[in-house]
C-alpha positions as CSV (number, residue, x, y, z in Angstrom):
1,X,6.1,36.0,-32.5
2,X,3.0,37.9,-33.7
3,X,4.0,41.0,-31.7
4,X,7.6,40.8,-33.1
5,X,6.2,40.4,-36.7
6,X,3.9,43.4,-36.2
7,X,6.8,45.6,-35.1
8,X,9.0,44.3,-37.9
9,X,6.3,45.1,-40.4
10,X,6.4,48.7,-39.5
11,X,10.2,48.8,-40.1
12,X,10.4,46.7,-43.2
13,X,7.5,44.5,-44.3
14,X,9.6,42.4,-46.7
15,X,12.0,41.1,-44.0
16,X,9.1,40.7,-41.6
17,X,7.3,38.5,-44.1
18,X,10.4,36.5,-44.7
19,X,10.8,36.0,-40.9
20,X,7.2,34.8,-40.8
21,X,8.1,31.8,-43.0
22,X,10.2,29.9,-40.3
23,X,8.0,31.1,-37.5
24,X,4.9,29.8,-39.2
25,X,6.7,26.6,-40.1
26,X,7.4,26.0,-36.4
27,X,3.8,26.9,-35.5
28,X,2.6,24.5,-38.1
29,X,4.7,21.6,-36.7
30,X,3.4,22.3,-33.2
31,X,-0.2,22.3,-34.4
32,X,0.3,19.0,-36.1
33,X,1.6,17.5,-32.9
34,X,-1.4,19.0,-30.9
35,X,-3.9,17.8,-33.6
36,X,-2.5,14.2,-33.4
37,X,-2.8,14.3,-29.6
38,X,-6.6,15.0,-29.9
39,X,-6.7,18.8,-29.5
40,X,-9.5,19.6,-32.0
41,X,-8.9,23.4,-32.3
42,X,-5.5,22.6,-33.7
43,X,-7.2,21.7,-37.0
44,X,-8.4,25.2,-37.5
45,X,-5.0,26.5,-36.4
46,X,-3.4,24.3,-39.0
47,X,-5.5,25.9,-41.8
48,X,-4.8,29.4,-40.5
49,X,-1.1,28.8,-40.2
50,X,-0.9,27.2,-43.6
51,X,-2.7,30.1,-45.2
52,X,-0.4,32.5,-43.4
53,X,2.7,30.6,-44.6
54,X,1.4,30.6,-48.2
55,X,0.7,34.3,-48.1
56,X,4.2,35.0,-46.7
57,X,5.7,33.0,-49.5
58,X,3.7,34.9,-52.1
59,X,4.8,38.2,-50.5
60,X,8.6,37.4,-50.4
61,X,8.7,35.9,-53.9
62,X,10.3,39.0,-55.5
63,X,13.2,38.7,-53.0
64,X,14.1,35.4,-54.6
65,X,13.7,36.7,-58.2
66,X,10.1,35.5,-58.7
67,X,7.4,37.7,-60.3
68,X,5.5,39.9,-57.8
69,X,1.9,39.3,-57.0
70,X,-0.5,42.2,-56.8
71,X,-2.2,42.7,-53.5
72,X,0.5,40.5,-51.9
73,X,0.7,42.7,-48.8
74,X,-3.0,42.6,-48.3
75,X,-2.9,38.8,-48.6
76,X,-0.2,38.6,-45.9
77,X,-2.1,40.9,-43.6
78,X,-5.2,38.8,-44.0
79,X,-3.2,35.7,-43.2
80,X,-1.8,37.3,-40.1
81,X,-5.2,38.4,-39.0
82,X,-6.7,34.9,-39.5
83,X,-3.8,33.4,-37.5
84,X,-4.3,35.9,-34.7
85,X,-8.0,35.4,-34.5
86,X,-7.9,31.6,-34.6
87,X,-5.0,31.6,-32.1
88,X,-6.9,33.8,-29.7
89,X,-10.0,31.6,-30.0
90,X,-7.8,28.5,-29.3
91,X,-6.2,30.1,-26.3
92,X,-9.5,31.1,-24.9
93,X,-10.9,27.6,-25.4
94,X,-7.8,26.1,-23.7
95,X,-8.1,28.4,-20.8
96,X,-11.8,27.4,-20.3
97,X,-10.7,23.7,-20.5
98,X,-8.0,24.2,-17.9
99,X,-10.5,26.0,-15.6
100,X,-13.0,23.2,-16.0
101,X,-10.2,20.6,-15.3
102,X,-9.2,22.6,-12.2
103,X,-12.8,22.7,-11.0
104,X,-13.3,19.0,-11.5
105,X,-10.0,18.3,-9.7
106,X,-11.1,20.4,-6.7
107,X,-14.4,18.6,-6.6
108,X,-12.7,15.2,-6.8
109,X,-10.3,16.2,-4.0
110,X,-13.3,17.2,-1.9
111,X,-15.0,13.9,-2.5
112,X,-11.8,12.0,-1.7
113,X,-11.3,13.9,1.5
114,X,-14.9,13.2,2.5
115,X,-14.6,9.5,1.7
116,X,-11.3,9.3,3.6
117,X,-12.8,10.9,6.6
118,X,-15.7,8.5,6.4
119,X,-13.4,5.6,6.2
120,X,-11.4,6.8,9.2
121,X,-14.6,7.1,11.2
122,X,-15.8,3.7,10.1
123,X,-12.4,2.2,11.1
124,X,-12.6,3.9,14.5
125,X,-16.2,2.7,15.1
126,X,-15.2,-0.9,14.1
127,X,-12.1,-0.8,16.4
128,X,-14.3,0.5,19.3
129,X,-16.9,-2.2,18.6
130,X,-14.3,-4.9,18.6
131,X,-12.7,-3.6,21.7
132,X,-15.9,-3.3,23.6
133,X,-17.2,-6.7,22.5
134,X,-13.9,-8.4,23.3
135,X,-13.5,-6.6,26.7
136,X,-17.0,-7.6,27.8
137,X,-16.2,-11.3,27.0
138,X,-13.2,-11.4,29.2
139,X,-15.0,-11.5,32.5
140,X,-17.4,-14.3,31.8
141,X,-14.6,-16.3,30.1
142,X,-12.5,-15.9,33.3
143,X,-15.4,-17.3,35.3
144,X,-15.9,-20.2,32.9
145,X,-12.2,-21.1,33.1
146,X,-12.2,-20.8,36.9
147,X,-15.2,-23.1,37.4
148,X,-13.8,-25.6,34.9
149,X,-10.6,-25.7,36.9
150,X,-12.6,-26.4,40.1
151,X,-14.6,-29.2,38.4
152,X,-11.3,-30.7,37.1
153,X,-9.8,-30.6,40.6
154,X,-12.9,-31.8,42.6
155,X,-14.7,-34.1,40.1
156,X,-15.6,-37.5,41.6
157,X,-15.1,-39.4,38.4
158,X,-13.1,-39.4,35.2
159,X,-16.1,-38.5,33.0
160,X,-16.6,-35.1,34.7
161,X,-12.9,-34.4,34.5
162,X,-13.0,-35.1,30.8
163,X,-16.0,-32.7,30.4
164,X,-14.0,-30.1,32.4
165,X,-11.1,-30.5,30.0
166,X,-13.3,-29.8,27.0
167,X,-14.6,-26.7,28.7
168,X,-11.1,-25.5,29.5
169,X,-9.9,-26.2,25.9
170,X,-12.8,-24.3,24.3
171,X,-12.6,-21.4,26.8
172,X,-8.9,-21.0,26.2
173,X,-9.4,-20.9,22.5
174,X,-12.1,-18.3,22.9
175,X,-9.8,-16.3,25.2
176,X,-7.1,-16.3,22.6
177,X,-9.6,-15.0,20.1
178,X,-10.7,-12.3,22.5
179,X,-7.0,-11.3,23.1
180,X,-6.4,-11.1,19.4
181,X,-9.5,-8.9,18.9
182,X,-8.4,-6.6,21.6
183,X,-4.9,-6.2,20.2
184,X,-6.3,-5.7,16.6
185,X,-8.8,-3.1,17.9
186,X,-6.0,-1.2,19.6
187,X,-3.7,-1.3,16.6
188,X,-6.5,-0.3,14.2
189,X,-7.6,2.6,16.3
190,X,-4.5,4.6,15.2
191,X,-3.7,5.4,18.8
192,X,-1.3,2.4,19.3
193,X,2.3,3.3,20.1
194,X,5.4,1.5,21.4
195,X,7.5,2.3,24.5
196,X,10.9,0.8,23.7
197,X,13.8,0.1,25.9
198,X,17.1,-1.8,25.3
199,X,16.2,-5.5,25.3
200,X,18.2,-8.6,24.8
201,X,16.4,-10.0,21.8
202,X,17.8,-13.6,22.1
203,X,16.7,-13.9,25.8
204,X,13.3,-12.4,25.0
205,X,12.6,-14.8,22.1
206,X,13.9,-17.8,24.0
207,X,11.5,-17.0,26.9
208,X,8.6,-16.4,24.5
209,X,9.2,-19.7,22.7
210,X,9.3,-21.8,25.9
211,X,5.5,-22.4,26.2
212,X,5.4,-23.7,22.6
213,X,7.8,-26.5,23.3
214,X,5.0,-28.4,25.1
215,X,2.5,-27.7,22.3
216,X,4.9,-29.0,19.7
217,X,5.7,-32.1,21.8
218,X,1.9,-32.9,22.0
219,X,1.7,-32.9,18.2
220,X,5.0,-34.9,17.8
221,X,6.8,-31.9,16.2
222,X,10.5,-31.0,16.7
223,X,11.0,-27.4,17.9
224,X,14.5,-26.1,18.0
225,X,15.4,-22.6,19.2
226,X,18.7,-20.9,18.5
227,X,18.6,-17.6,20.3
228,X,22.0,-16.5,21.7
229,X,22.1,-13.7,24.1
230,X,23.8,-10.4,23.2
231,X,21.7,-8.9,20.5
232,X,20.5,-5.7,22.1
233,X,17.7,-3.9,20.4
234,X,15.1,-1.3,21.4
235,X,11.8,-3.1,21.9
236,X,8.4,-2.8,23.5
237,X,8.8,-6.2,25.1
238,X,5.0,-6.6,25.7
239,X,4.0,-5.8,22.2
240,X,6.9,-7.8,20.6
241,X,5.8,-10.8,22.6
242,X,2.7,-10.8,20.3
243,X,5.0,-11.1,17.3
244,X,6.8,-14.2,18.6
245,X,3.6,-15.8,19.9
246,X,1.7,-15.5,16.6
247,X,4.6,-16.7,14.5
248,X,5.1,-19.7,16.6
249,X,1.4,-20.4,17.0
250,X,1.0,-20.5,13.3
251,X,4.0,-22.7,12.8
252,X,2.7,-25.2,15.4
253,X,-0.8,-25.0,14.0
254,X,0.0,-25.7,10.4
255,X,3.0,-28.1,10.7
256,X,2.0,-31.8,10.5
257,X,2.9,-34.3,13.2
258,X,6.5,-35.4,12.8
259,X,7.4,-32.0,11.2
260,X,10.0,-29.5,12.4
261,X,10.0,-25.9,13.5
262,X,13.1,-23.8,14.0
263,X,13.5,-20.4,15.6
264,X,16.7,-18.4,15.0
265,X,18.0,-15.1,16.2
266,X,20.9,-13.4,14.4
267,X,22.2,-10.0,13.7
268,X,24.9,-7.4,13.2
269,X,25.7,-4.0,14.7
270,X,23.0,-2.4,12.6
271,X,20.1,-4.9,12.6
272,X,18.7,-8.0,14.3
273,X,16.6,-10.8,12.8
274,X,14.1,-13.3,14.2
275,X,13.3,-16.2,11.8
276,X,10.6,-18.9,12.3
277,X,10.7,-21.7,9.8
278,X,8.4,-24.7,9.6
279,X,7.9,-27.8,7.4
280,X,4.2,-27.2,6.8
281,X,2.4,-26.7,3.5
282,X,3.7,-23.1,3.1
283,X,1.7,-20.3,1.4
284,X,-0.1,-20.4,-2.0
285,X,0.1,-17.4,-4.3
286,X,-3.4,-16.4,-3.2
287,X,-2.3,-16.6,0.4
288,X,0.7,-14.3,-0.2
289,X,-1.5,-11.7,-1.9
290,X,-3.4,-11.0,1.3
291,X,-1.2,-12.5,3.9
292,X,-1.1,-9.6,6.3
293,X,-4.8,-8.5,6.0
294,X,-7.0,-9.0,9.1
295,X,-9.3,-12.0,9.0
296,X,-7.4,-13.5,6.1
297,X,-7.8,-17.3,6.2
298,X,-5.1,-19.4,4.6
299,X,-5.7,-22.1,2.0
300,X,-4.1,-24.7,4.3
301,X,-6.0,-26.1,7.3
302,X,-4.6,-26.5,10.8
303,X,-3.2,-30.0,11.2
304,X,-4.7,-30.5,14.7
305,X,-8.1,-28.9,14.1
306,X,-7.1,-25.7,15.9
307,X,-9.2,-22.6,15.3
308,X,-7.9,-19.9,13.1
309,X,-9.1,-16.3,13.3
310,X,-6.9,-14.8,10.5
311,X,-5.6,-12.1,12.8
312,X,-2.2,-13.4,13.8
313,X,-0.1,-12.2,10.8
314,X,-2.0,-8.9,10.6
315,X,-0.9,-8.3,14.3
316,X,2.7,-9.3,13.5
317,X,2.9,-6.8,10.6
318,X,1.4,-3.9,12.5
319,X,3.6,-4.4,15.6
320,X,6.7,-4.8,13.5
321,X,5.8,-1.6,11.6
322,X,5.5,0.2,14.9
323,X,9.1,-0.9,15.6
324,X,10.2,0.5,12.2
325,X,11.1,-3.1,11.1
326,X,9.9,-5.3,8.2
327,X,8.6,-8.8,7.7
328,X,9.8,-11.0,4.8
329,X,8.1,-14.2,3.7
330,X,9.7,-17.1,1.9
331,X,7.7,-20.2,0.8
332,X,9.4,-22.4,-1.8
333,X,7.2,-24.6,-4.1
334,X,8.4,-27.7,-2.3
335,X,6.6,-26.6,0.9
336,X,7.4,-25.0,4.2
337,X,7.5,-21.4,5.1
338,X,10.0,-19.0,6.6
339,X,9.0,-15.7,8.1
340,X,11.8,-13.3,9.0
341,X,11.4,-10.1,11.1
342,X,14.2,-7.6,10.8
343,X,14.5,-4.8,13.4
344,X,16.9,-1.9,13.5
């Protein structure tokens, strides 16, 4: 606008000054908005714009039949000069501010990248440590279980067989923890992948659920499985077995004696679902906030004194994500929980 006004002044200063009135009015409104938003140079621009508008009004007064003012042209020129100077100063300050913001943004990005790289390295080291520790525990655990089996078979009295049973029980629980640590370390390393092939989901789930029937029976629970054959999905059968094992292990662990657990497989041509529902205490709001985080302990306690590592649902979520599926959790206030895994 200032360049156009300067050119117009050379042709006819009167109309150029008249054109300055709406231009400065628009500038004035823009400066008011900027000033209200906290841009401090806008205050000086407001003064300069107001003085320019006043000088233009004085200059064009004769056009509207008002008496002329001596030195009106000089007043307008002074107003334009003030506007140009203040505007140039404001633009320079704005450019410096933008450059400083850009520099701070680059520094923040560099710090974020360094922090991200450090986190990735820490996660890799943690996964390696868990993997090494768990792997080194497997061999002595196998020996403990093997000798406990021999004691149980060859013990001369019931007391020794009872002790062997305690050893077997504790070793098997520790072996489950080691297995969970190994799976978690592999999934957290970022190198985990799935090798899928067409699999009958119903048959796979029914087979995986079979060992839990005996566990549920020991606790007096009712376990029902509805897993019809015919739902063919692409699965990494070995990894998906971890999903079914952990869902059913949690259901048996937290359902009280006399409670019920149901497993259901259903689907359509585009998706298949595996649901595990129990009549346990369900999940509190605090539980649901961190349900799939590793080592997250639930507010409820296992009804049979079983150990809980807090790794099972984290493994479920990671394996399902590798299969491009999702996990939905339902836990009504009345109690009970239903976890549903949906696969493409």
